[in-house]
N, C-alpha and C positions, 0 to 999 in steps of 0.2 A: 436225791442229786445225784448220788455215786452210781445209780443204776442208768442214769441216762446218759452220763460221762462214758461208762462203760458201752453203752450200746453205740453211742457214737464212735468209740474206738473201734469196735468190732467192725462197723460201716465202712470206716475211713481205710482200714488196714488193708484190705484186697487192693484197693484203688492206689494206695502208697507204694504197696509192693510192685503191681504193674507198672508203675511208673519208674521204681528203681531198677527193673528188669529191662526197659528199653536202653537202646544205644543213644548216645548223644545225637546221633542223626536223626533217629526216630522221634526223640523228643522236641528237637528243632522243628521237625515237620508237622508234629501235632500240635504245638504252639503256632506255627504259620497257619494251619488250618482254622484255628478257633478265631485268631485276630482278623484273618481276612474275611471270614464268613460273618463275623460280628459288624466289621465295616459294610460289607455287601448288604447286610440286612438292615442296617441303618438306611443305606440308600435306596435299595429296592422298596422298601416301605415309603418312602417320602417322595422319589423322583418324580414319579408320574402327576402329584399333587403340585410339586414347585415348578414343573415345566409348564404346566396348564395354567398355573395360576399367576407366576411371575415372569414367565419366558414367553408366554403370550401365543403357545401352540397347542393344536387341538390333541386329543388322545389319539386320533385317527393318524395325525400327522408322526406321533411319537411311535406307533406301530410301524407305519411307513419307514422311518429312520432305522429302526431296528431290523426290518427286512432287507434294508440296503446293507446295513452292517453284514448281515448273514451271508448275502451274496458275494460281497467284498472278500467274506473269509474263504468262501468255497473257494475264490480265484487265488488267493495268495497263500493259502494252508499249506501248501507242498514247499514253496519256497522258505515259508516260516520253519516248517521241520526241518529242513536241510540246513538252514541257518543256525537250529539249535546244535545240529550233529558236527557241524563244522568249526562253530565260534565256541561251543560248548554250553551246556545245559545250564549251569549256574550262571554263567556271565550272561546269556541270552535272558534267562528268567529276571535278574536283577535288572539290566538294561530296560526290558519292557515294562517291567514293574514300575521302575521309576518315571518311564513315560506315562505310565497310567496316573501315577500320583500327581504328575505336573498337569494332564488333561483336566482330572477333576474341578480344580477350581475354576478353569475356564467357563464351566458351566454356569458361574455365578455372573458372568458378563455376557454371554450368550443371550441373544434376543431374535426371535424370529424363527422360521423353519431352517432356512439356510444354515445359519450358523449352528444352532441346535442339532441338525442332522449331522454336520461336520465332527461335533464334539461328541456326540452318541457313537457316531461310527469309530472315530479314533480311540475313544474308550473301551469299545468293543473288543478291536482289534488287538490292542495293547494288552488287553486284560487274558485274551485267548493265547497270545505268544508267550506272554509270561507263564500260562497254565500249562502249556505244552513242555515250557522248560522245566517247570518243577515236577511234571509227571516224568520226564525222563531223568530227573535225578533219582527219584525213586527205582528206577530201572538200573541206574549205575552204581548207586551207592548200596544198594540191598542185594542179598542173595536172593534167589529165584524162591526159595520156601518161606520169606519175610514179605515179599512186596504186596501181595494181596492182603494179607493180615494189616500190614501199615495202611494201604489204601482203605481198607474197610474202617480201620481205628480213625484216620482223618476224615473220613466221610461221617463217621459219628459225632466227632467234635465239630464237623461244618454244621451240621444239623442244630449243635447246642449253640454254636455261635450265631447262626442265623436267627434261632428263637430268641437270644438274648438281645440281638441287634434290632429286630423287629420289635421286641417289647419297648427298648429303651427310645426307639423312634416315636414310639407314641406320645411323648413329652413334647416333641417338635408340633404334632397332629394337634394337639391341646391348645399349645400355646398361639400356633396358627401365623405367627409373623414371619415376616422374611428373613429377618434375622435368625431366628430358630432354625428355617432350613438352612440358611449359609452355614450355621455352625454345623450341621449334618453333614454337609459336603466337606467341610475342613476336618472333620473328624475321620469321613472316609478316606480322604486324600493321606492323612496321618498313618491310618492303619496300612495302607498300601506301601508306604515308605518304611514303617516300622517292619514289616515282613520282609522287605528285601535288606533292610539292616541285618535281621537275624539270618537271613539266607547267605549273606557274607560270610557266616561262621560255619557253613557247610563245607565239607570237602571238595575241593577241584579235581575233576576227572580230564583228563588229556582226552581231547576228542579221537574218534578213530579217524582214519583216512577215507574220506568217501570220495572217489573220483567223479568228477563232472561229465558223465555220460548219460545216454537215455535211459538207461539202466536205473537211474536215480529218481526218475520222475515217477508223479504219483499214475500215472496211466499203466506204469510196469507193475503196480501193487492192486490191480482190478480185483481180486480175489478176497485182499484184505478191506478193499474200499466197500465192495458189496457186503462183506460181514458186517463192517462198521454202518453202514446204511440200515441192514437188517436189525441190529441191536438198537440203532437210533430209533427206527418205527416201533420196536416194542418198547422204546421209553416214552411213548405216548401216553402211558401210564400216569406220568406227570401232568400232563393236561386233563387228563380224566380226574384227578384228585383236585386240582384247584380251579378248573371252568366245569367240565361234567358233571360231577357230583354235586357241587353246590347249586346249578342251574336246576338239574334233575330233582333236588329236594325240595327248592322253592317253588317250582312250578307243576310237580307232578305226584307230589308225596305229601302226607300229612303230618311230616315231621317238623318239628319247631325250627324256624329260620337260623336260631344262633348255633343249632347244631353242627352247621356246616364248619364254623370255626374251630369248635371243638374236636371234630372228626380230622381236621388237618393238624391241630396239635397232636392228637394221640398219633398220627402217623409219624410226625417228628420224633416223640418221645420211643416209639418202637425202633425206630431206625438208631437213636441214641442209644438205646438198651441193648439191642440183639443183634446189630450189622454185623459186629465181628463174629458172633457166634455163627450166624448163618453163612458167613464167608468160609467157614473152615472147609478144608478138602478141595479148594477150586483153584488151586496152584498150578495145575496141570491143564493142557489143552483139553484133554478128553472130559476131565471132571469139570471145567469152564464151561466146556461146550454144553453139557448135561445142566448144568446150573440155569442158564440163559434159557434153554429149552422149557426146563420147569417153571422159571419165573414167568415166562410167556403165557403158559397153560394155567398158571394161577391169576396171572391179570385177566385172563378170557373168561374163567370161573367168577371172578369180581366183578365184571361186565353183567354177568347174568344175575348176579345177587342183588346188584345194585337196581337194576331193572325190576327187579321182583319187590321193592320197597315201594312201589307205585300202586301195588295192589290192595294190600289191608288199609282198612277205614281207621284203625286206631295208630295213634300217634306213636303209643309205646311200640308196638310191633314193627311199625315203619321204622322207628328209631334203631329198634334192636337190628333189623335186616340191613340197614344201613351201615351200622357198627360193624358187623360181620363182614359185609362187602369191603370196606374199607381196608379192614385188617388182613384181609384175603389179598387185597391190592396192594399193601405194605410188603407182605412176604414176598410177594412178585416181584416187588420193585427191590428188594435187597438180593433176591436171588439174581435178578439181571446184573444189577450192579456188580455183584461179586464175580460171577461168570465174565461179565465184560472186562474186569480187570484181569482176569486169569486169562484171557485170550490175548487183551492188548499187550501184556508182558510175555506171555508164554511164547507167541508167534514172532514178535520183534527182534530183529538180529540187535546184538549188543550195540553196535556201531550205528544204528539206526533208531534208537528211542524216539529220538525227536521226530523224524518223517513218520513213524508209525502212529506216534501220539498226535501229530496233526491229522494223519488220516481218520484216525479213530474220532477226533472231535467233530469231523466232517460230518459224521452220522448222526451226532447230536444236534447238528445245524439243520440237518433234515426234518429231523423231529421237531424242532422250533418253527420252522417253515410251513409244515403241512398239519401239525397237531391241532391247533385250536380250530381252524377250517374244519377238519374231518369231524372232530368231537362235536362241535356245535351242530354241524348239518346233519349228522347221523341220528343223535338224539333228539335234536329239535324238529327234523322233517319225518321222521319214521318212528320216534319215541321207542315203545320195547322192541319193535323190530330193529331199530338202529343200534341198540345195545347189543341184539344177536349178530348182527353184522360185524360189529366191532369184533365180538368174542370169535365168530369164525375167522376173522382176520389176524387176530394173535396165535389162534391156534395153527393157521398157515404159515406165519412167520416162525413158530418154533419148529417146523418141520423144515425150514431153509437154514437153521444154525448148522446142522452136522454138514451138510454139502459145502457150506460158505466156508466152514473153519478147516475143511479138508482141500479147498481151493486154494486158500490163503496160503496154508503150511507147504503146500507143493509148490506154488508160485516162488515163496520164499526161498525154499530148498535150492529151485532151480536158477534163481536170480543173484541169489547171495554172492556166489565165487566171482560172478563178473562185475558185481557193484561194489562190493564192500571188502576192504581189508579188515583183518581182525583187529579190534580196539584193544585197548590195554587191559590186563588182567587186574583183579582187584587190590594188586600188591602194587600196582601202579599209582594208586591214589596218592595225592599229595594233600595234606591238610594244611589249611591256611587260617590261622586264628587271628 
């Protein structure tokens, strides 16, 4: 018994030491990441089933509603980012988050496509605005050499929360009653409200003075928008993990069907354990640029490996190849994420973290819009050749990162003096408790 207690103590000591070394801001951000992703894990696992079973809309209509929300976000992202910069990151994050918490219960009463589409769009937009506010807080409240590390740590914690939330949602799926699904929605709403209560404890930063000129438009950030879209397209690796790989496993390999779920769990576990380590030394623009390019090459290699899993007749060999492919894909995912944070925070001017965060999120929206269609078409219509085409595409995107980053940096340097007055220094932060 004493030996076991000592072992537990040795295991927990580094974790406790790491928590103690964090600042108050970092601990709040970490807790926010877990609570928010836990609630979202509950919601994401059950929402499609709830809407199709109790709100009387089809899966295709849900997809259409999400597409509409993506289009709407592309239209309002610039305005949302400027609002974050003018009103304040903390205030915007809290306001949009509270709206999200208020929107979720409306899903209980929504019936039919028009009502459900309106609720889903409102939820998606308010969550994105809140996310932009939270990412801007990281830029304002942390020094440059801490931002990527904190973002990586939060990403790891988000994966942990998502896994726990998804597992907990299984209870509602087993019970299967409308009341069980309603409880999930209420808990999700409560998690959003809790995050905003914790966000109120974060320091308030007086926003920089952003003049209302054409220089503050998204169109004047074409270089950064281009870079964000390229990174967003590389992020199609997420679609490969959740759609492309499982379909390939089921229809083109001899690996057992349950392996798809276990490989997804392995991906999440690797991100939880290794994201912070993989993100080291990516807090400068040159290093971040190289990290994204390396990640894209790794994703390309993963496409080739996953394709090869269809060749062996042995289930064991096919399983081993798929495991290698997913581990390679996961490494690419972590490098792309780390480099993306480094570029997003390294290029954004201090007074425009909101606008640049909103533009960066537009790239992710592009991935969501085209990813499923591209992956399913390529791997379904062209099989192994399709995987090769995807791999070639990722290699091509890797070569676009360097000129895209150079364009964004040059553009920011030229526009900054005309569009933004310097924001406050870190000593101007006022903490409200």
